[in-house]
N, CA, C, O and the ligand as a Tripos MOL2 file, in Angstrom:
@<TRIPOS>MOLECULE
protein
  265   263    67     0     0
PROTEIN
NO_CHARGES

@<TRIPOS>ATOM
      1 N         203.6990 -132.4040  210.9900 N.3       1 MET1
      2 CA        202.5860 -133.0240  210.2720 C.3       1 MET1
      3 C         202.3650 -134.4790  210.7000 C.2       1 MET1
      4 O         201.2480 -134.9960  210.6790 O.2       1 MET1
      5 N         203.4550 -135.1060  211.0820 N.am      2 ALA2
      6 CA        203.3630 -136.5080  211.5060 C.3       2 ALA2
      7 C         202.4690 -136.6260  212.7390 C.2       2 ALA2
      8 O         201.7550 -137.6120  212.9200 O.2       2 ALA2
      9 N         202.5280 -135.6120  213.5670 N.am      3 ARG3
     10 CA        201.7440 -135.6240  214.7950 C.3       3 ARG3
     11 C         200.2390 -135.6310  214.4660 C.2       3 ARG3
     12 O         199.4560 -136.3740  215.0570 O.2       3 ARG3
     13 N         199.8760 -134.7910  213.5190 N.am      4 LYS4
     14 CA        198.4800 -134.6670  213.1340 C.3       4 LYS4
     15 C         197.9570 -135.9940  212.5710 C.2       4 LYS4
     16 O         196.8430 -136.4210  212.8750 O.2       4 LYS4
     17 N         198.7750 -136.6200  211.7580 N.am      5 LYS5
     18 CA        198.4110 -137.8990  211.1600 C.3       5 LYS5
     19 C         198.1220 -138.9430  212.2390 C.2       5 LYS5
     20 O         197.1680 -139.7170  212.1530 O.2       5 LYS5
     21 N         198.9630 -138.9320  213.2320 N.am      6 ARG6
     22 CA        198.8520 -139.9230  214.2960 C.3       6 ARG6
     23 C         197.5300 -139.7430  215.0600 C.2       6 ARG6
     24 O         196.8540 -140.7120  215.4060 O.2       6 ARG6
     25 N         197.1910 -138.4890  215.3060 N.am      7 THR7
     26 CA        195.9560 -138.1960  216.0260 C.3       7 THR7
     27 C         194.7500 -138.7150  215.2490 C.2       7 THR7
     28 O         193.8240 -139.2940  215.8170 O.2       7 THR7
     29 N         194.7850 -138.4960  213.9480 N.am      8 PHE8
     30 CA        193.6900 -138.9640  213.1020 C.3       8 PHE8
     31 C         193.5980 -140.4870  213.1280 C.2       8 PHE8
     32 O         192.5090 -141.0520  213.2250 O.2       8 PHE8
     33 N         194.7310 -141.1290  213.0440 N.am      9 ALA9
     34 CA        194.7700 -142.5930  213.0600 C.3       9 ALA9
     35 C         194.2230 -143.1360  214.3740 C.2       9 ALA9
     36 O         193.5320 -144.1540  214.4030 O.2       9 ALA9
     37 N         194.5420 -142.4440  215.4530 N.am     10 ASP10
     38 CA        194.0350 -142.8590  216.7650 C.3      10 ASP10
     39 C         192.5130 -142.7990  216.8120 C.2      10 ASP10
     40 O         191.8500 -143.6930  217.3390 O.2      10 ASP10
     41 N         191.9890 -141.7370  216.2540 N.am     11 LYS11
     42 CA        190.5350 -141.5730  216.2430 C.3      11 LYS11
     43 C         189.8660 -142.7080  215.4740 C.2      11 LYS11
     44 O         188.8620 -143.2680  215.9150 O.2      11 LYS11
     45 N         190.4330 -143.0320  214.3310 N.am     12 VAL12
     46 CA        189.8630 -144.0940  213.5040 C.3      12 VAL12
     47 C         189.9650 -145.4430  214.2140 C.2      12 VAL12
     48 O         189.0460 -146.2610  214.1740 O.2      12 VAL12
     49 N         191.1000 -145.6480  214.8580 N.am     13 ALA13
     50 CA        191.3270 -146.9190  215.5410 C.3      13 ALA13
     51 C         190.3170 -147.1350  216.6610 C.2      13 ALA13
     52 O         189.8690 -148.2550  216.9070 O.2      13 ALA13
     53 N         189.9690 -146.0520  217.3300 N.am     14 LYS14
     54 CA        188.9980 -146.1590  218.4210 C.3      14 LYS14
     55 C         187.5790 -146.3780  217.9040 C.2      14 LYS14
     56 O         186.6930 -146.8110  218.6400 O.2      14 LYS14
     57 N         187.3870 -146.0760  216.6420 N.am     15 GLY15
     58 CA        186.0750 -146.3140  216.0530 C.3      15 GLY15
     59 C         185.0110 -145.3620  216.5460 C.2      15 GLY15
     60 O         183.8410 -145.7320  216.6380 O.2      15 GLY15
     61 N         185.3910 -144.1670  216.8570 N.am     16 THR16
     62 CA        184.4040 -143.1970  217.3210 C.3      16 THR16
     63 C         183.6860 -142.5740  216.1360 C.2      16 THR16
     64 O         184.2910 -142.3130  215.0970 O.2      16 THR16
     65 N         182.4210 -142.3440  216.2980 N.am     17 GLY17
     66 CA        181.6480 -141.7260  215.2230 C.3      17 GLY17
     67 C         181.0330 -142.7680  214.3170 C.2      17 GLY17
     68 O         181.7180 -143.6860  213.8660 O.2      17 GLY17
     69 N         179.7460 -142.6360  214.0460 N.am     18 PRO18
     70 CA        179.0330 -143.6210  213.2210 C.3      18 PRO18
     71 C         179.4500 -143.5900  211.7610 C.2      18 PRO18
     72 O         179.1750 -144.5420  211.0310 O.2      18 PRO18
     73 N         180.0970 -142.5410  211.3190 N.am     19 ARG19
     74 CA        180.4720 -142.4400  209.9080 C.3      19 ARG19
     75 C         181.5300 -143.4660  209.5170 C.2      19 ARG19
     76 O         181.6630 -143.8270  208.3470 O.2      19 ARG19
     77 N         182.2640 -143.9190  210.4940 N.am     20 HIS20
     78 CA        183.3130 -144.8820  210.1880 C.3      20 HIS20
     79 C         182.9360 -146.2820  210.6490 C.2      20 HIS20
     80 O         183.7900 -147.1600  210.7720 O.2      20 HIS20
     81 N         181.6550 -146.4770  210.9010 N.am     21 ALA21
     82 CA        181.2060 -147.7710  211.4070 C.3      21 ALA21
     83 C         181.3770 -148.8670  210.3580 C.2      21 ALA21
     84 O         181.1480 -148.6520  209.1670 O.2      21 ALA21
     85 N         181.7700 -150.0080  210.8120 N.am     22 ILE22
     86 CA        181.9300 -151.1640  209.9400 C.3      22 ILE22
     87 C         180.9230 -152.2260  210.3590 C.2      22 ILE22
     88 O         180.7810 -152.5290  211.5440 O.2      22 ILE22
     89 N         180.2320 -152.7850  209.3810 N.am     23 CYS23
     90 CA        179.2580 -153.8290  209.6850 C.3      23 CYS23
     91 C         179.9680 -155.1230  210.0590 C.2      23 CYS23
     92 O         180.8440 -155.5830  209.3270 O.2      23 CYS23
     93 N         179.5970 -155.7150  211.1950 N.am     24 PRO24
     94 CA        180.2280 -156.9630  211.6290 C.3      24 PRO24
     95 C         179.8090 -158.1600  210.7740 C.2      24 PRO24
     96 O         180.4710 -159.1980  210.7950 O.2      24 PRO24
     97 N         178.7260 -158.0240  210.0300 N.am     25 VAL25
     98 CA        178.2240 -159.1400  209.2220 C.3      25 VAL25
     99 C         178.9250 -159.2140  207.8680 C.2      25 VAL25
    100 O         179.4740 -160.2550  207.5060 O.2      25 VAL25
    101 N         178.9060 -158.1060  207.1200 N.am     26 CYS26
    102 CA        179.4760 -158.1350  205.7690 C.3      26 CYS26
    103 C         180.8660 -157.5120  205.7260 C.2      26 CYS26
    104 O         181.5840 -157.6580  204.7370 O.2      26 CYS26
    105 N         181.2440 -156.8180  206.7940 N.am     27 GLY27
    106 CA        182.5610 -156.2130  206.8370 C.3      27 GLY27
    107 C         182.6840 -154.9390  206.0280 C.2      27 GLY27
    108 O         183.7660 -154.3630  205.9150 O.2      27 GLY27
    109 N         181.5650 -154.5030  205.4640 N.am     28 GLY28
    110 CA        181.5690 -153.2800  204.6660 C.3      28 GLY28
    111 C         181.2840 -152.0630  205.5230 C.2      28 GLY28
    112 O         180.8150 -152.1750  206.6550 O.2      28 GLY28
    113 N         181.5730 -150.9120  204.9690 N.am     29 GLY29
    114 CA        181.3050 -149.6740  205.6860 C.3      29 GLY29
    115 C         179.8120 -149.4090  205.7760 C.2      29 GLY29
    116 O         179.0590 -149.7050  204.8480 O.2      29 GLY29
    117 N         179.3970 -148.8520  206.8950 N.am     30 ILE30
    118 CA        177.9910 -148.5390  207.0740 C.3      30 ILE30
    119 C         177.7500 -147.0790  206.7310 C.2      30 ILE30
    120 O         178.4190 -146.1830  207.2450 O.2      30 ILE30
    121 N         176.7890 -146.8620  205.8600 N.am     31 GLN31
    122 CA        176.4450 -145.5280  205.4220 C.3      31 GLN31
    123 C         175.2180 -145.0550  206.1900 C.2      31 GLN31
    124 O         174.2550 -145.8020  206.3610 O.2      31 GLN31
    125 N         175.2620 -143.8210  206.6460 N.am     32 ILE32
    126 CA        174.0950 -143.2650  207.3180 C.3      32 ILE32
    127 C         173.3300 -142.4190  206.3010 C.2      32 ILE32
    128 O         173.8370 -141.4070  205.8170 O.2      32 ILE32
    129 N         172.1210 -142.8390  205.9860 N.am     33 ILE33
    130 CA        171.3470 -142.0870  205.0020 C.3      33 ILE33
    131 C         169.9870 -141.7070  205.5680 C.2      33 ILE33
    132 O         169.4930 -142.3010  206.5260 O.2      33 ILE33
    133 N         169.4030 -140.6970  204.9380 N.am     34 LYS34
    134 CA        168.0740 -140.2550  205.3430 C.3      34 LYS34
    135 C         167.0700 -140.7850  204.3250 C.2      34 LYS34
    136 O         167.1910 -140.5360  203.1250 O.2      34 LYS34
    137 N         166.0760 -141.5190  204.8230 N.am     35 VAL35
    138 CA        165.0620 -142.0860  203.9480 C.3      35 VAL35
    139 C         163.7190 -141.4360  204.2660 C.2      35 VAL35
    140 O         163.3270 -141.3190  205.4270 O.2      35 VAL35
    141 N         163.0290 -141.0190  203.2220 N.am     36 VAL36
    142 CA        161.7060 -140.4370  203.4150 C.3      36 VAL36
    143 C         160.6640 -141.5050  203.1400 C.2      36 VAL36
    144 O         160.5430 -142.0050  202.0220 O.2      36 VAL36
    145 N         159.9130 -141.8450  204.1810 N.am     37 LYS37
    146 CA        158.9110 -142.8980  204.0390 C.3      37 LYS37
    147 C         157.4940 -142.3350  204.1790 C.2      37 LYS37
    148 O         157.2050 -141.5950  205.1200 O.2      37 LYS37
    149 N         156.6260 -142.6830  203.2500 N.am     38 PRO38
    150 CA        155.2310 -142.2780  203.3770 C.3      38 PRO38
    151 C         154.4720 -143.1970  204.3200 C.2      38 PRO38
    152 O         154.7020 -144.4060  204.3270 O.2      38 PRO38
    153 N         153.5870 -142.6430  205.1000 N.am     39 TYR39
    154 CA        152.7310 -143.4860  205.9200 C.3      39 TYR39
    155 C         151.3120 -142.9580  205.9130 C.2      39 TYR39
    156 O         151.0760 -141.7520  205.8390 O.2      39 TYR39
    157 N         150.3780 -143.8830  205.9930 N.am     40 LEU40
    158 CA        148.9600 -143.5570  205.8720 C.3      40 LEU40
    159 C         148.4370 -142.9360  207.1640 C.2      40 LEU40
    160 O         148.5660 -143.5120  208.2440 O.2      40 LEU40
    161 N         147.8420 -141.7470  207.0310 N.am     41 VAL41
    162 CA        147.2940 -141.0650  208.2040 C.3      41 VAL41
    163 C         145.7990 -141.3410  208.3190 C.2      41 VAL41
    164 O         145.2900 -141.6900  209.3850 O.2      41 VAL41
    165 N         145.1070 -141.1740  207.1830 N.am     42 ASP42
    166 CA        143.6580 -141.3830  207.1810 C.3      42 ASP42
    167 C         143.3120 -142.3710  206.0740 C.2      42 ASP42
    168 O         143.5000 -142.0860  204.8910 O.2      42 ASP42
    169 N         142.8170 -143.5070  206.4630 N.am     43 ASP43
    170 CA        142.5650 -144.5560  205.4870 C.3      43 ASP43
    171 C         141.4160 -144.2040  204.5380 C.2      43 ASP43
    172 O         141.4630 -144.5500  203.3580 O.2      43 ASP43
    173 N         140.4000 -143.5280  205.0360 N.am     44 GLU44
    174 CA        139.2540 -143.1570  204.1960 C.3      44 GLU44
    175 C         139.6100 -142.0760  203.1900 C.2      44 GLU44
    176 O         139.2410 -142.1460  202.0180 O.2      44 GLU44
    177 N         140.3220 -141.0930  203.6650 N.am     45 LYS45
    178 CA        140.7020 -139.9720  202.7810 C.3      45 LYS45
    179 C         141.9750 -140.2460  201.9920 C.2      45 LYS45
    180 O         142.3700 -139.4710  201.1210 O.2      45 LYS45
    181 N         142.5960 -141.3530  202.3160 N.am     46 LYS46
    182 CA        143.8660 -141.7100  201.6690 C.3      46 LYS46
    183 C         144.9020 -140.5990  201.8350 C.2      46 LYS46
    184 O         145.5690 -140.1830  200.8880 O.2      46 LYS46
    185 N         145.0000 -140.1560  203.0380 N.am     47 THR47
    186 CA        145.9440 -139.0850  203.3160 C.3      47 THR47
    187 C         147.2950 -139.6750  203.7550 C.2      47 THR47
    188 O         147.3710 -140.4960  204.6690 O.2      47 THR47
    189 N         148.3130 -139.2420  203.0960 N.am     48 TYR48
    190 CA        149.6480 -139.7200  203.4470 C.3      48 TYR48
    191 C         150.4820 -138.5950  204.0210 C.2      48 TYR48
    192 O         150.3330 -137.4280  203.6610 O.2      48 TYR48
    193 N         151.3380 -138.9730  204.8960 N.am     49 ARG49
    194 CA        152.3420 -138.0320  205.3660 C.3      49 ARG49
    195 C         153.7040 -138.6720  205.1960 C.2      49 ARG49
    196 O         153.8290 -139.8860  205.0340 O.2      49 ARG49
    197 N         154.6970 -137.8460  205.2350 N.am     50 TYR50
    198 CA        156.0470 -138.3600  205.0230 C.3      50 TYR50
    199 C         156.8980 -138.1670  206.2650 C.2      50 TYR50
    200 O         156.8960 -137.1230  206.9180 O.2      50 TYR50
    201 N         157.6040 -139.2070  206.5400 N.am     51 ARG51
    202 CA        158.4390 -139.1840  207.7270 C.3      51 ARG51
    203 C         159.8710 -139.4580  207.3270 C.2      51 ARG51
    204 O         160.1520 -140.3680  206.5470 O.2      51 ARG51
    205 N         160.7700 -138.6650  207.8700 N.am     52 GLU52
    206 CA        162.1840 -138.8680  207.5720 C.3      52 GLU52
    207 C         162.7920 -139.8070  208.5930 C.2      52 GLU52
    208 O         162.6430 -139.6290  209.8010 O.2      52 GLU52
    209 N         163.4690 -140.7930  208.0870 N.am     53 GLU53
    210 CA        164.1170 -141.7320  208.9950 C.3      53 GLU53
    211 C         165.6010 -141.8310  208.6790 C.2      53 GLU53
    212 O         166.0090 -141.8300  207.5180 O.2      53 GLU53
    213 N         166.3780 -141.9130  209.7080 N.am     54 ILE54
    214 CA        167.8090 -142.1070  209.5320 C.3      54 ILE54
    215 C         168.0750 -143.6140  209.5380 C.2      54 ILE54
    216 O         167.7760 -144.3100  210.5090 O.2      54 ILE54
    217 N         168.6330 -144.0920  208.4520 N.am     55 THR55
    218 CA        168.8470 -145.5240  208.3190 C.3      55 THR55
    219 C         170.3180 -145.8300  208.0800 C.2      55 THR55
    220 O         171.0220 -145.0960  207.3870 O.2      55 THR55
    221 N         170.7500 -146.9060  208.6580 N.am     56 LYS56
    222 CA        172.1110 -147.3610  208.4120 C.3      56 LYS56
    223 C         172.0880 -148.3760  207.2790 C.2      56 LYS56
    224 O         171.3520 -149.3620  207.3290 O.2      56 LYS56
    225 N         172.8860 -148.1290  206.2760 N.am     57 VAL57
    226 CA        172.8900 -149.0110  205.1190 C.3      57 VAL57
    227 C         174.2770 -149.6100  204.9060 C.2      57 VAL57
    228 O         175.2820 -148.9000  204.8960 O.2      57 VAL57
    229 N         174.3100 -150.9110  204.7390 N.am     58 CYS58
    230 CA        175.5290 -151.5830  204.3270 C.3      58 CYS58
    231 C         175.1510 -152.6150  203.2790 C.2      58 CYS58
    232 O         174.0200 -152.6200  202.7940 O.2      58 CYS58
    233 N         176.0760 -153.4800  202.9280 N.am     59 LYS59
    234 CA        175.7970 -154.4510  201.8670 C.3      59 LYS59
    235 C         174.6670 -155.4190  202.2410 C.2      59 LYS59
    236 O         174.0090 -155.9810  201.3650 O.2      59 LYS59
    237 N         174.4510 -155.6080  203.5410 N.am     60 CYS60
    238 CA        173.4160 -156.5390  203.9960 C.3      60 CYS60
    239 C         172.0120 -156.0860  203.5970 C.2      60 CYS60
    240 O         171.1790 -156.9010  203.2010 O.2      60 CYS60
    241 N         171.7560 -154.7910  203.7040 N.am     61 ASN61
    242 CA        170.3820 -154.3380  203.5050 C.3      61 ASN61
    243 C         170.2250 -153.2650  202.4390 C.2      61 ASN61
    244 O         169.1530 -152.6720  202.3190 O.2      61 ASN61
    245 N         171.2610 -153.0060  201.6700 N.am     62 GLU62
    246 CA        171.1610 -151.9120  200.6830 C.3      62 GLU62
    247 C         170.1110 -152.1950  199.6250 C.2      62 GLU62
    248 O         169.5150 -151.2640  199.0830 O.2      62 GLU62
    249 N         169.8710 -153.4740  199.3210 N.am     63 LYS63
    250 CA        168.8710 -153.7980  198.3210 C.3      63 LYS63
    251 C         167.4590 -153.5380  198.8410 C.2      63 LYS63
    252 O         166.5600 -153.2050  198.0690 O.2      63 LYS63
    253 N         167.2710 -153.6910  200.1430 N.am     64 GLU64
    254 CA        165.9590 -153.4430  200.7210 C.3      64 GLU64
    255 C         165.6430 -151.9520  200.7680 C.2      64 GLU64
    256 O         164.5030 -151.5290  200.5770 O.2      64 GLU64
    257 N         166.6820 -151.1760  201.0250 N.am     65 VAL65
    258 CA        166.4690 -149.7410  201.2190 C.3      65 VAL65
    259 C         166.3450 -148.9870  199.8950 C.2      65 VAL65
    260 O         165.5020 -148.1010  199.7510 O.2      65 VAL65
    261 N         167.1860 -149.3450  198.9390 N.am     66 PHE66
    262 CA        167.1730 -148.6140  197.6660 C.3      66 PHE66
    263 C         166.1940 -149.2040  196.6570 C.2      66 PHE66
    264 O         166.0750 -148.6950  195.5430 O.2      66 PHE66
    265 ZN        176.3830 -155.6000  206.5350 Zn       67 ZN67
@<TRIPOS>BOND
     1     1     2 1
     2     2     3 1
     3     3     4 2
     4     3     5 am
     5     5     6 1
     6     6     7 1
     7     7     8 2
     8     7     9 am
     9     9    10 1
    10    10    11 1
    11    11    12 2
    12    11    13 am
    13    13    14 1
    14    14    15 1
    15    15    16 2
    16    15    17 am
    17    17    18 1
    18    18    19 1
    19    19    20 2
    20    19    21 am
    21    21    22 1
    22    22    23 1
    23    23    24 2
    24    23    25 am
    25    25    26 1
    26    26    27 1
    27    27    28 2
    28    27    29 am
    29    29    30 1
    30    30    31 1
    31    31    32 2
    32    31    33 am
    33    33    34 1
    34    34    35 1
    35    35    36 2
    36    35    37 am
    37    37    38 1
    38    38    39 1
    39    39    40 2
    40    39    41 am
    41    41    42 1
    42    42    43 1
    43    43    44 2
    44    43    45 am
    45    45    46 1
    46    46    47 1
    47    47    48 2
    48    47    49 am
    49    49    50 1
    50    50    51 1
    51    51    52 2
    52    51    53 am
    53    53    54 1
    54    54    55 1
    55    55    56 2
    56    55    57 am
    57    57    58 1
    58    58    59 1
    59    59    60 2
    60    59    61 am
    61    61    62 1
    62    62    63 1
    63    63    64 2
    64    63    65 am
    65    65    66 1
    66    66    67 1
    67    67    68 2
    68    67    69 am
    69    69    70 1
    70    70    71 1
    71    71    72 2
    72    71    73 am
    73    73    74 1
    74    74    75 1
    75    75    76 2
    76    75    77 am
    77    77    78 1
    78    78    79 1
    79    79    80 2
    80    79    81 am
    81    81    82 1
    82    82    83 1
    83    83    84 2
    84    83    85 am
    85    85    86 1
    86    86    87 1
    87    87    88 2
    88    87    89 am
    89    89    90 1
    90    90    91 1
    91    91    92 2
    92    91    93 am
    93    93    94 1
    94    94    95 1
    95    95    96 2
    96    95    97 am
    97    97    98 1
    98    98    99 1
    99    99   100 2
   100    99   101 am
   101   101   102 1
   102   102   103 1
   103   103   104 2
   104   103   105 am
   105   105   106 1
   106   106   107 1
   107   107   108 2
   108   107   109 am
   109   109   110 1
   110   110   111 1
   111   111   112 2
   112   111   113 am
   113   113   114 1
   114   114   115 1
   115   115   116 2
   116   115   117 am
   117   117   118 1
   118   118   119 1
   119   119   120 2
   120   119   121 am
   121   121   122 1
   122   122   123 1
   123   123   124 2
   124   123   125 am
   125   125   126 1
   126   126   127 1
   127   127   128 2
   128   127   129 am
   129   129   130 1
   130   130   131 1
   131   131   132 2
   132   131   133 am
   133   133   134 1
   134   134   135 1
   135   135   136 2
   136   135   137 am
   137   137   138 1
   138   138   139 1
   139   139   140 2
   140   139   141 am
   141   141   142 1
   142   142   143 1
   143   143   144 2
   144   143   145 am
   145   145   146 1
   146   146   147 1
   147   147   148 2
   148   147   149 am
   149   149   150 1
   150   150   151 1
   151   151   152 2
   152   151   153 am
   153   153   154 1
   154   154   155 1
   155   155   156 2
   156   155   157 am
   157   157   158 1
   158   158   159 1
   159   159   160 2
   160   159   161 am
   161   161   162 1
   162   162   163 1
   163   163   164 2
   164   163   165 am
   165   165   166 1
   166   166   167 1
   167   167   168 2
   168   167   169 am
   169   169   170 1
   170   170   171 1
   171   171   172 2
   172   171   173 am
   173   173   174 1
   174   174   175 1
   175   175   176 2
   176   175   177 am
   177   177   178 1
   178   178   179 1
   179   179   180 2
   180   179   181 am
   181   181   182 1
   182   182   183 1
   183   183   184 2
   184   183   185 am
   185   185   186 1
   186   186   187 1
   187   187   188 2
   188   187   189 am
   189   189   190 1
   190   190   191 1
   191   191   192 2
   192   191   193 am
   193   193   194 1
   194   194   195 1
   195   195   196 2
   196   195   197 am
   197   197   198 1
   198   198   199 1
   199   199   200 2
   200   199   201 am
   201   201   202 1
   202   202   203 1
   203   203   204 2
   204   203   205 am
   205   205   206 1
   206   206   207 1
   207   207   208 2
   208   207   209 am
   209   209   210 1
   210   210   211 1
   211   211   212 2
   212   211   213 am
   213   213   214 1
   214   214   215 1
   215   215   216 2
   216   215   217 am
   217   217   218 1
   218   218   219 1
   219   219   220 2
   220   219   221 am
   221   221   222 1
   222   222   223 1
   223   223   224 2
   224   223   225 am
   225   225   226 1
   226   226   227 1
   227   227   228 2
   228   227   229 am
   229   229   230 1
   230   230   231 1
   231   231   232 2
   232   231   233 am
   233   233   234 1
   234   234   235 1
   235   235   236 2
   236   235   237 am
   237   237   238 1
   238   238   239 1
   239   239   240 2
   240   239   241 am
   241   241   242 1
   242   242   243 1
   243   243   244 2
   244   243   245 am
   245   245   246 1
   246   246   247 1
   247   247   248 2
   248   247   249 am
   249   249   250 1
   250   250   251 1
   251   251   252 2
   252   251   253 am
   253   253   254 1
   254   254   255 1
   255   255   256 2
   256   255   257 am
   257   257   258 1
   258   258   259 1
   259   259   260 2
   260   259   261 am
   261   261   262 1
   262   262   263 1
   263   263   264 2
@<TRIPOS>SUBSTRUCTURE
     1 MET1         2 RESIDUE 1 A MET
     2 ALA2         6 RESIDUE 1 A ALA
     3 ARG3        10 RESIDUE 1 A ARG
     4 LYS4        14 RESIDUE 1 A LYS
     5 LYS5        18 RESIDUE 1 A LYS
     6 ARG6        22 RESIDUE 1 A ARG
     7 THR7        26 RESIDUE 1 A THR
     8 PHE8        30 RESIDUE 1 A PHE
     9 ALA9        34 RESIDUE 1 A ALA
    10 ASP10       38 RESIDUE 1 A ASP
    11 LYS11       42 RESIDUE 1 A LYS
    12 VAL12       46 RESIDUE 1 A VAL
    13 ALA13       50 RESIDUE 1 A ALA
    14 LYS14       54 RESIDUE 1 A LYS
    15 GLY15       58 RESIDUE 1 A GLY
    16 THR16       62 RESIDUE 1 A THR
    17 GLY17       66 RESIDUE 1 A GLY
    18 PRO18       70 RESIDUE 1 A PRO
    19 ARG19       74 RESIDUE 1 A ARG
    20 HIS20       78 RESIDUE 1 A HIS
    21 ALA21       82 RESIDUE 1 A ALA
    22 ILE22       86 RESIDUE 1 A ILE
    23 CYS23       90 RESIDUE 1 A CYS
    24 PRO24       94 RESIDUE 1 A PRO
    25 VAL25       98 RESIDUE 1 A VAL
    26 CYS26      102 RESIDUE 1 A CYS
    27 GLY27      106 RESIDUE 1 A GLY
    28 GLY28      110 RESIDUE 1 A GLY
    29 GLY29      114 RESIDUE 1 A GLY
    30 ILE30      118 RESIDUE 1 A ILE
    31 GLN31      122 RESIDUE 1 A GLN
    32 ILE32      126 RESIDUE 1 A ILE
    33 ILE33      130 RESIDUE 1 A ILE
    34 LYS34      134 RESIDUE 1 A LYS
    35 VAL35      138 RESIDUE 1 A VAL
    36 VAL36      142 RESIDUE 1 A VAL
    37 LYS37      146 RESIDUE 1 A LYS
    38 PRO38      150 RESIDUE 1 A PRO
    39 TYR39      154 RESIDUE 1 A TYR
    40 LEU40      158 RESIDUE 1 A LEU
    41 VAL41      162 RESIDUE 1 A VAL
    42 ASP42      166 RESIDUE 1 A ASP
    43 ASP43      170 RESIDUE 1 A ASP
    44 GLU44      174 RESIDUE 1 A GLU
    45 LYS45      178 RESIDUE 1 A LYS
    46 LYS46      182 RESIDUE 1 A LYS
    47 THR47      186 RESIDUE 1 A THR
    48 TYR48      190 RESIDUE 1 A TYR
    49 ARG49      194 RESIDUE 1 A ARG
    50 TYR50      198 RESIDUE 1 A TYR
    51 ARG51      202 RESIDUE 1 A ARG
    52 GLU52      206 RESIDUE 1 A GLU
    53 GLU53      210 RESIDUE 1 A GLU
    54 ILE54      214 RESIDUE 1 A ILE
    55 THR55      218 RESIDUE 1 A THR
    56 LYS56      222 RESIDUE 1 A LYS
    57 VAL57      226 RESIDUE 1 A VAL
    58 CYS58      230 RESIDUE 1 A CYS
    59 LYS59      234 RESIDUE 1 A LYS
    60 CYS60      238 RESIDUE 1 A CYS
    61 ASN61      242 RESIDUE 1 A ASN
    62 GLU62      246 RESIDUE 1 A GLU
    63 LYS63      250 RESIDUE 1 A LYS
    64 GLU64      254 RESIDUE 1 A GLU
    65 VAL65      258 RESIDUE 1 A VAL
    66 PHE66      262 RESIDUE 1 A PHE
    67 ZN67       265 GROUP 0 **** ****
């Protein structure tokens, strides 16, 4: 079991994968979330469409996103 633990620790140490990303500004973990944003397609008809965006959220910008 010790072997398995070590492998996991190595992966984390290398920082592979965005799920374990740490923000260099606030030092907090970065969360990957999906945000649905409306955007105007036709100004006269007031037609909106929704677009899904993948956003990285940490303490720096969580207030802007939520
Ligand atoms: Zn941050």
